[in-house]
C-alpha positions as CSV (number, residue, x, y, z in Angstrom):
1,M,5.1,42.2,-2.7
2,K,4.6,39.7,-5.5
3,K,8.2,38.5,-5.4
4,Y,7.8,37.5,-1.6
5,M,4.5,35.8,-2.6
6,S,6.4,33.7,-5.3
7,V,9.1,32.7,-2.8
8,L,6.4,31.6,-0.3
9,T,4.3,29.4,-3.1
10,I,7.8,27.9,-4.1
11,S,8.5,26.9,-0.3
12,A,5.2,25.8,0.1
13,M,5.4,23.5,-3.1
14,F,8.5,21.6,-1.8
15,A,6.9,21.2,1.6
16,T,4.1,19.0,-0.1
17,L,6.5,16.8,-2.4
18,P,7.7,13.3,-1.7
19,L,10.6,12.6,0.5
20,A,13.9,14.6,-0.5
21,H,15.6,12.9,-3.4
22,A,18.7,12.7,-1.1
23,A,17.0,10.5,1.2
24,A,15.2,8.5,-1.4
25,E,16.4,5.1,-2.6
26,P,16.7,4.8,-6.3
27,M,13.4,3.3,-7.8
28,S,15.4,0.5,-9.5
29,T,15.5,-1.3,-6.1
30,L,11.8,-1.8,-6.2
31,A,11.1,-1.8,-10.0
32,G,9.8,-4.8,-11.3
33,T,6.6,-7.3,-10.7
34,W,6.2,-8.6,-6.9
35,Q,4.0,-11.8,-5.5
36,L,2.4,-11.4,-2.3
37,T,3.5,-14.2,0.0
38,A,1.8,-13.0,3.2
39,A,-0.9,-10.7,4.4
40,D,-1.2,-10.9,8.0
41,T,-2.7,-9.2,11.0
42,L,-0.4,-9.0,14.3
43,Y,-2.5,-8.5,17.3
44,R,-1.3,-6.4,20.5
45,D,-0.9,-9.8,22.3
46,G,1.7,-10.9,19.7
47,H,-0.5,-13.5,18.0
48,R,-0.4,-13.4,14.2
49,V,-3.3,-14.4,11.8
50,H,-3.9,-14.5,7.9
51,G,-5.8,-11.2,7.3
52,F,-6.7,-12.2,3.7
53,G,-7.3,-15.8,4.5
54,D,-4.9,-18.7,4.4
55,N,-4.0,-18.3,0.6
56,P,-3.9,-14.6,0.0
57,Q,-3.2,-13.6,-3.7
58,G,-1.5,-10.2,-4.8
59,R,0.7,-8.4,-7.0
60,M,2.5,-5.2,-6.7
61,M,4.1,-3.6,-10.0
62,V,6.8,-0.6,-9.6
63,D,8.1,0.9,-12.8
64,S,11.5,3.0,-12.7
65,Q,9.7,6.2,-12.0
66,G,8.3,4.9,-8.8
67,R,4.6,4.6,-10.1
68,Y,3.1,1.4,-8.4
69,A,-0.2,-0.7,-8.4
70,I,-1.2,-3.1,-5.7
71,E,-3.7,-5.5,-5.7
72,I,-4.3,-8.0,-2.7
73,Y,-7.1,-10.5,-2.4
74,R,-8.7,-12.9,-0.1
75,V,-9.3,-16.0,-2.5
76,E,-12.2,-17.1,-0.5
77,T,-15.4,-15.6,-1.1
78,T,-18.9,-16.2,-2.4
79,N,-20.5,-15.2,-5.8
80,F,-23.3,-12.7,-5.7
81,V,-26.5,-14.5,-6.2
82,S,-28.2,-12.1,-8.7
83,G,-25.0,-12.3,-10.8
84,N,-25.1,-8.5,-11.0
85,K,-23.0,-6.5,-8.7
86,A,-25.3,-3.4,-8.8
87,T,-28.1,-5.6,-7.3
88,G,-26.0,-7.3,-4.4
89,T,-27.0,-7.8,-0.9
90,P,-25.6,-5.6,1.8
91,T,-23.7,-9.1,3.0
92,E,-22.2,-9.5,-0.6
93,L,-21.2,-5.9,-1.1
94,R,-19.4,-6.0,2.2
95,D,-17.7,-9.2,1.7
96,A,-16.6,-7.7,-1.8
97,M,-15.1,-5.0,-0.3
98,L,-13.1,-6.4,2.5
99,R,-11.8,-9.1,0.3
100,N,-9.3,-6.8,-1.2
101,S,-6.7,-4.0,-0.9
102,V,-6.4,-2.3,-4.5
103,H,-4.5,1.1,-4.8
104,Y,-2.0,3.0,-7.1
105,G,0.1,6.1,-7.1
106,Q,3.9,6.8,-6.4
107,V,6.1,5.0,-4.2
108,V,9.4,6.0,-2.2
109,L,11.8,4.1,-0.2
110,D,13.6,6.1,2.5
111,P,16.4,3.8,3.6
112,V,17.8,6.1,6.1
113,H,14.6,5.8,8.2
114,H,13.5,2.2,6.9
115,K,10.2,3.9,5.7
116,I,8.5,2.9,2.2
117,V,6.0,5.8,1.5
118,F,3.0,5.3,-0.8
119,D,1.4,8.6,-2.1
120,V,-2.1,7.0,-3.1
121,E,-3.6,8.3,-6.2
122,R,-6.7,6.2,-6.5
123,A,-8.0,3.2,-4.2
124,V,-10.8,0.8,-3.7
125,Y,-11.2,2.4,-0.5
126,P,-11.7,5.8,-1.2
127,N,-10.5,7.4,2.0
128,W,-7.0,6.7,1.1
129,E,-7.1,8.5,-2.0
130,G,-4.8,11.7,-2.2
131,K,-3.3,10.5,1.2
132,R,0.3,9.4,2.2
133,Q,0.9,6.0,3.9
134,V,4.1,5.7,5.5
135,R,5.3,2.1,6.5
136,D,8.0,0.5,8.4
137,Y,9.9,-2.0,5.6
138,T,12.9,-4.4,5.4
139,L,14.1,-5.3,1.8
140,T,16.6,-8.1,1.6
141,G,17.4,-9.2,-1.7
142,D,14.1,-10.0,-3.6
143,R,11.9,-9.9,-0.5
144,L,10.1,-7.1,0.7
145,S,8.1,-6.8,4.0
146,Y,6.4,-3.5,5.3
147,Q,3.9,-3.0,8.2
148,V,1.0,-0.8,8.7
149,P,1.4,1.1,12.0
150,A,-1.3,0.3,14.8
151,S,-2.5,4.0,14.7
152,A,-3.5,3.7,11.1
153,T,-5.5,0.3,11.5
154,G,-7.6,2.1,14.1
155,D,-8.0,-1.4,16.2
156,G,-4.3,-1.7,17.6
157,T,-3.4,-4.2,15.2
158,I,-0.6,-4.1,12.5
159,A,-0.8,-5.3,9.2
160,I,1.9,-7.0,7.5
161,S,2.5,-7.4,4.0
162,E,5.3,-9.6,2.4
163,W,6.4,-9.7,-1.2
164,Q,8.8,-11.8,-3.4
165,R,10.1,-10.4,-6.5
166,I,9.3,-12.3,-9.5
167,H,12.1,-12.9,-12.2
168,D,11.1,-13.6,-15.8
């Protein structure tokens, strides 16, 4: 009986791993530092707005093992009047939370299905931690774009992030 449980345990472990290596793109494809060029929101009626303001700032860094860190910020903000984040007003705290998207973990490309998969380890928004985010992507040379599906945003919009690789 113990033998069978081991086989079942091993099978279950494989089911939870990231995409199969055969379908995954080598991480050298994404490895490097990327600068955010757009963080937009696409509405159901087709109009597109800047989801993080007119001049969003951000970086994505991916190492050769697929470990990543992403930081996206809306530049326009107001400082906390108290000068102490522990005593911020509800409005200041809400603005601070909504002005960024920050997370890190593992990333894999699935070029067969045109999916980029983020396995989030830690995030400013705690609901993402330990979750898998699957996005449609396009990668053309040093330009990467991916879209958060409407079902994940919860409001019917599609979030679009666009990146440009930075060369030394």
